[in-house]
Every structure is written in structure tokens, then in C-alpha cells.
C-alpha positions as CSV (number, residue, x, y, z in Angstrom):
1,M,19.0,31.2,104.0
2,T,15.5,30.6,102.9
3,Y,13.9,32.2,99.9
4,E,10.4,31.0,100.6
5,I,7.7,33.5,101.3
6,P,4.4,32.1,102.7
7,G,1.6,32.3,100.1
8,A,3.9,33.7,97.4
9,I,7.0,31.4,96.9
10,E,7.3,27.7,97.6
11,I,10.4,25.7,97.1
12,T,10.4,21.9,96.8
13,P,13.9,20.2,96.8
14,L,14.2,17.5,94.2
15,F,16.0,14.2,94.8
16,D,18.0,14.1,91.6
17,S,18.7,17.7,90.8
18,G,18.0,21.2,92.2
19,A,14.5,22.3,93.2
20,K,11.1,23.2,91.9
21,I,9.9,26.7,92.7
22,N,6.3,27.8,92.6
23,L,5.4,31.5,92.5
24,F,1.9,32.8,93.3
25,H,0.4,36.3,92.8
26,A,-2.6,36.7,95.0
27,A,-4.1,39.7,93.4
28,S,-4.3,38.2,89.9
29,G,-4.6,34.6,91.0
30,T,-1.8,33.6,88.6
31,S,1.0,31.1,89.3
32,V,4.3,30.0,87.8
33,E,6.3,26.8,88.1
34,I,10.1,26.9,87.7
35,Y,12.8,24.2,87.7
36,T,16.2,25.3,88.8
37,F,17.6,22.9,86.3
38,G,17.9,25.1,83.3
39,A,16.0,27.9,85.2
40,T,13.2,26.6,83.1
41,V,9.7,28.0,83.5
42,T,7.4,25.0,83.0
43,A,4.0,26.4,83.8
44,W,2.2,29.8,83.8
45,R,-1.3,29.3,85.0
46,A,-4.3,31.7,85.1
47,R,-6.6,32.0,88.0
48,T,-8.8,29.3,86.4
49,G,-5.8,26.9,86.3
50,E,-5.1,26.5,82.6
51,N,-1.4,26.5,81.7
52,S,-0.5,28.9,78.8
53,L,2.8,27.0,78.3
54,F,3.1,23.6,76.8
55,L,5.0,20.9,78.7
56,S,5.4,17.5,77.1
57,E,4.0,14.6,79.1
58,K,7.3,12.9,78.2
59,A,9.5,15.7,79.3
60,D,12.4,14.6,81.4
61,L,12.3,16.5,84.7
62,S,15.1,14.6,86.4
63,G,17.9,17.0,85.3
64,A,19.3,14.4,82.9
65,Q,18.5,16.5,79.8
66,A,16.9,19.8,78.7
67,I,13.2,20.0,79.6
68,R,10.9,19.7,76.6
69,G,8.5,22.6,76.9
70,G,8.0,25.7,79.0
71,I,10.6,28.4,78.4
72,P,14.1,26.9,78.1
73,I,17.0,29.4,78.0
74,I,19.2,29.3,75.0
75,F,22.8,30.6,75.6
76,P,25.4,31.1,74.3
77,Q,24.7,29.2,71.1
78,F,21.5,29.0,69.0
79,G,20.9,25.6,67.3
80,N,23.8,23.3,66.4
81,G,27.4,24.2,66.6
82,P,30.6,23.5,68.6
83,L,28.6,23.4,71.8
84,P,25.7,21.1,72.7
85,A,22.5,22.0,70.9
86,H,21.2,25.4,72.0
87,G,24.2,26.0,74.3
88,L,24.9,25.2,77.9
89,A,22.4,27.2,80.0
90,R,19.4,24.8,79.7
91,N,21.4,21.8,80.8
92,R,22.8,23.3,84.1
93,D,21.5,23.8,87.6
94,W,21.0,27.4,88.4
95,E,21.2,28.9,91.9
96,L,18.3,30.8,93.4
97,V,19.7,34.1,94.8
98,L,16.7,36.4,95.3
99,S,13.0,36.3,96.1
100,E,10.7,39.2,96.8
101,M,7.1,40.3,96.8
102,G,4.9,43.1,98.1
103,P,1.3,44.2,98.3
104,H,1.6,46.1,95.0
105,L,4.6,44.4,93.5
106,P,5.0,41.3,91.4
107,T,6.2,38.0,92.9
108,T,9.8,37.8,91.8
109,V,12.8,35.4,91.9
110,T,16.3,35.6,90.4
111,L,18.5,32.7,89.6
112,K,22.1,32.8,88.5
113,L,24.5,30.6,86.5
114,E,28.3,31.3,86.6
115,S,31.0,29.9,84.5
116,N,32.9,27.0,86.2
117,R,35.3,24.3,85.4
118,K,32.8,22.3,83.4
119,T,31.5,25.3,81.3
120,L,35.0,26.6,80.7
121,A,35.9,23.1,79.3
122,I,33.4,23.5,76.5
123,W,33.2,27.3,76.2
124,P,36.3,29.1,77.4
125,H,34.8,32.3,78.6
126,K,33.9,33.6,82.1
127,F,30.4,34.8,82.5
128,L,27.6,35.5,84.9
129,A,24.0,34.8,83.7
130,E,21.1,36.2,85.8
131,Y,17.5,35.3,85.1
132,T,14.7,37.2,86.8
133,I,11.1,36.0,86.7
134,S,8.4,38.4,87.7
135,L,4.7,37.4,88.0
136,D,1.6,39.5,88.3
137,E,-1.1,39.8,85.5
138,T,1.8,39.3,83.1
139,L,4.9,37.0,83.1
140,R,8.1,39.0,82.7
141,T,11.5,37.2,82.2
142,E,14.7,39.1,82.1
143,L,18.0,37.5,81.0
144,R,21.2,39.4,82.0
145,I,24.6,38.3,80.7
146,T,27.8,39.8,82.2
147,N,31.3,39.2,80.9
148,T,33.3,38.4,84.1
149,G,36.5,37.5,82.2
150,D,39.3,39.6,80.8
151,T,38.7,39.1,77.0
152,D,35.7,39.8,74.7
153,F,33.2,37.1,73.9
154,S,30.3,36.8,71.6
155,F,27.0,34.9,72.1
156,Q,23.5,34.2,70.9
157,A,20.5,34.0,73.2
158,A,16.8,33.2,73.1
159,L,13.9,32.4,75.4
160,H,12.4,29.3,73.7
161,S,8.7,29.8,74.6
162,Y,6.4,26.8,74.0
163,F,2.9,28.2,73.9
164,S,0.0,25.8,74.6
165,I,-2.7,25.8,71.9
166,A,-5.8,23.8,71.0
167,D,-4.9,23.1,67.4
168,I,-1.9,24.2,65.4
169,E,-3.9,24.6,62.3
170,R,-6.1,27.2,64.0
171,V,-3.4,29.5,65.2
172,A,-2.4,32.9,63.7
173,I,0.8,34.8,64.5
174,S,0.9,38.5,63.7
175,D,2.4,40.8,62.8
176,L,5.5,39.6,61.0
177,S,4.4,40.8,57.6
178,T,7.2,42.2,55.4
179,V,9.9,40.9,57.8
180,T,12.9,39.1,56.3
181,Y,13.4,35.6,57.7
182,I,16.0,32.8,57.5
183,D,14.3,29.6,56.5
184,K,16.2,26.9,58.3
185,L,14.4,24.2,56.2
186,A,15.5,25.8,52.9
187,A,19.3,25.9,53.2
188,L,19.2,29.1,55.3
189,E,17.6,31.0,52.4
190,H,16.5,34.6,53.2
191,K,12.8,35.1,52.4
192,T,10.2,37.8,53.1
193,E,7.0,37.1,55.0
194,N,4.2,38.0,52.7
195,N,1.3,37.2,55.0
196,S,-0.3,39.6,57.5
197,E,-0.9,36.5,59.7
198,L,1.5,33.5,59.7
199,R,-0.3,30.2,59.8
200,I,1.4,26.9,60.1
201,S,0.5,23.8,58.1
202,S,3.8,22.0,57.9
203,E,7.2,21.9,59.6
204,T,8.3,25.4,60.3
205,D,11.7,26.7,61.5
206,R,12.3,30.4,60.9
207,V,14.4,33.2,62.3
208,Y,12.6,36.6,61.7
209,L,15.3,39.3,61.6
210,N,14.8,42.6,63.3
211,S,11.3,41.6,64.0
212,P,8.6,43.8,65.7
213,N,8.9,44.0,69.5
214,T,5.2,43.0,69.8
215,I,4.0,39.7,68.5
216,L,0.5,38.2,69.0
217,V,-0.3,34.5,69.0
218,R,-4.0,34.0,68.5
219,D,-5.7,30.6,69.3
220,E,-8.9,30.7,67.2
221,T,-10.3,27.6,68.9
222,S,-10.2,29.0,72.4
223,G,-10.7,32.7,71.4
224,T,-7.6,33.6,73.5
225,G,-4.2,34.9,72.7
226,I,-0.8,35.7,74.1
227,A,0.9,39.0,73.4
228,M,4.7,38.9,73.5
229,E,6.6,42.1,74.1
230,K,10.4,41.9,73.8
231,S,13.3,44.2,74.2
232,G,17.0,43.6,73.8
233,F,16.2,40.7,71.5
234,A,16.3,41.8,67.9
235,D,14.9,38.6,66.3
236,A,12.0,36.2,66.7
237,V,12.0,32.5,66.1
238,V,8.9,30.5,65.0
239,W,9.1,26.7,65.2
240,N,6.9,23.7,65.0
241,P,8.3,20.2,64.2
242,W,5.1,18.9,62.6
243,I,4.3,15.2,62.1
244,E,7.5,13.4,61.1
245,K,10.0,15.2,63.3
246,S,7.6,15.2,66.3
247,A,7.2,11.4,66.0
248,G,11.0,11.0,66.0
249,M,11.6,12.9,69.2
250,K,11.6,10.7,72.3
251,D,10.4,13.4,74.6
252,L,7.3,14.3,72.5
253,S,4.2,12.2,71.8
254,A,3.5,11.7,68.1
255,D,0.6,14.2,68.0
256,D,2.2,16.8,70.3
257,F,3.0,19.1,67.4
258,K,-0.7,20.0,67.3
259,K,-0.6,21.3,70.9
260,F,2.1,23.9,70.8
261,V,3.8,26.6,68.8
262,C,7.2,28.1,69.7
263,V,7.5,31.8,69.3
264,E,10.8,32.9,70.8
265,A,12.4,36.2,71.5
266,G,16.0,35.9,70.3
267,Q,19.3,37.5,69.5
268,I,20.3,35.1,66.7
269,D,21.5,36.7,63.4
270,T,23.9,39.2,64.9
271,P,25.6,37.8,68.0
272,V,26.2,40.1,71.0
273,T,29.8,40.9,71.7
274,L,30.6,41.9,75.3
275,A,33.9,43.4,76.5
276,P,35.1,42.6,80.0
277,G,32.9,44.0,82.7
278,L,30.0,44.8,80.4
279,N,26.5,43.3,80.4
280,W,23.6,42.7,78.0
281,I,19.9,42.4,78.9
282,G,17.1,40.7,77.0
283,I,13.5,41.0,78.3
284,Q,10.3,39.1,77.3
285,E,6.9,40.0,78.7
286,L,3.9,37.8,78.1
287,Q,0.3,38.8,78.6
288,R,-2.9,36.8,78.1
289,I,-5.4,38.3,75.7
290,D,-9.2,37.6,75.6
291,L,-10.1,37.6,71.9
292,Q,-13.7,36.5,72.3
293,P,-16.2,39.1,71.0
294,R,-17.9,40.9,73.8
295,W,-21.5,42.0,74.3
296,G,-22.2,44.9,72.0
297,E,-19.3,44.1,69.7
298,I,-21.0,41.3,67.8
């Protein structure tokens, strides 16, 4: 069965692992690039061609390791723990199972990942993960997790979005003011965000608990922004490795920390517990915003 749709969905098989999928939305002129390895969205381009997602020039796209950049999927573990870092979903080949488009509909694909012998060896729970990517003027990503086993299981999940920016020191993130966060660089201490706009000037690794469902990332250099709307995800993660850590990561260039900020929709602090046969859905929708002052507003 082919899932290609002329002018809307192109599929390129890869020699080493899986395939690359390109989505196009004619009305808006936008496009998206997805690798079936990790079901990772690696590009989200406007009509003019600029990519709103950061992808490291050193990213390994062979399927040997998680892709550095784009929107990796975190499941069923956030951070470090008994499983590989950030879980198992971003290091597996996903299967394309649906493609669709229409004159007044977004261009859409769905990929799935099911538990198998290898996943059960490191995480002994049967599951079905389905990831739907829909493109029009916005980029909508929906992660659905179903318990296909006969016992309860608990998990964490996040969509690890790397937003492309011109200069990390000219980025403002709002509105996380008054929100309690876990500072992963300060022994997991709980703190309160006192700033109406979060600005980053050093290594940052925070989990904002029960955060607002709408978060705006403003790039003051370009005069543009990205509005993130989330549902199902209670928390939000803000991360930038800064100078020293970035220099020590083999799939980042030394100055790459200047070029991205991660703002992630996540279910981190309170894991989801699913009984057999039940499912959970987390949704993230991204929209580009023009923040330049318009004629008559100056």
C-alpha cells in the first residue's frame, strides 16, 4: 500500500533505517519533514522556506541514535532513569499507517509504535503509541498512548520541540510568571517564576508545573514568534545547554546553544497511569506569529 499523495505527501526510503516523509500544504505554502526513526519532525517550513525548528548540522540521521533537533518524542520516561535517556520512542522506527488530505483539510499522517520483544525487554508493558502530524497554517502533533496489556502502567511523555532562533540572548518566553518550576540544575529545588518574560543567559533546565496551555516564544531579532498551544500535557519544559554543555555534546556544534531554545509540552511531574484498554492523548499546536509593528501601529 502506498501512502504517497501527489503534491501533498512524498516518501523517500532510507538505506539504513525507515523513511523520510515530506508533507506539503498547498494553500498555506508550508511544509514538514519527518523521519520515521523516532517519528521525529525535523523541519517545519513557511512558504518563504525558513525552518522554524532547529536541526543540528551534526545530527545523526542514520537511525543509530536519537535525532538532535526538531521534535523528538519522549516516552515513557523523561530524563534519566532505568530506561535509556528520555525513554524508548525516539530511538525506534515507527510505522506509517495513515495519510490524508483534502481541499479544505490539513495534510495529515499518522505513525505508530507498538510494544515488541525488544521494548518489553527494557520496559515490561504492552502499549500502542500513535502520533498524528497535521499541517496547514499551523503544525499540530497529537500523541495517543493506549494500554494494550492486562496490567496498569505509568509513564511520562513530552514533545521535545527545538525552536530555531537568531540569538538566545534576544528571546523572551511568556507567560510563565508565578508558575512553580523544578530547577534540575539546583538539586530539583522547587522555585517560583518571578519574571513576566523568561530570558535565558545561562544553562537552563526547568520543568514548569501545571503551566498555562498557551506559551509564546518571541524572537526579538527577527520580530517573529511561535505560539504553542497544548492540551493533555500539564507541564512545560524549558531547556538550553549553554556554552560548556553544548561544547561537550558530539551532535552539537560549540555555538549551537545560541541558535535554539527548547520549550516542550510535557506530562512530567505527575505520570499518567493507564488501566488496560484505556488511552491518553497529548496535543501540541504551533503557530507562527508576526511580531513586527505594522503600519499605523508605530
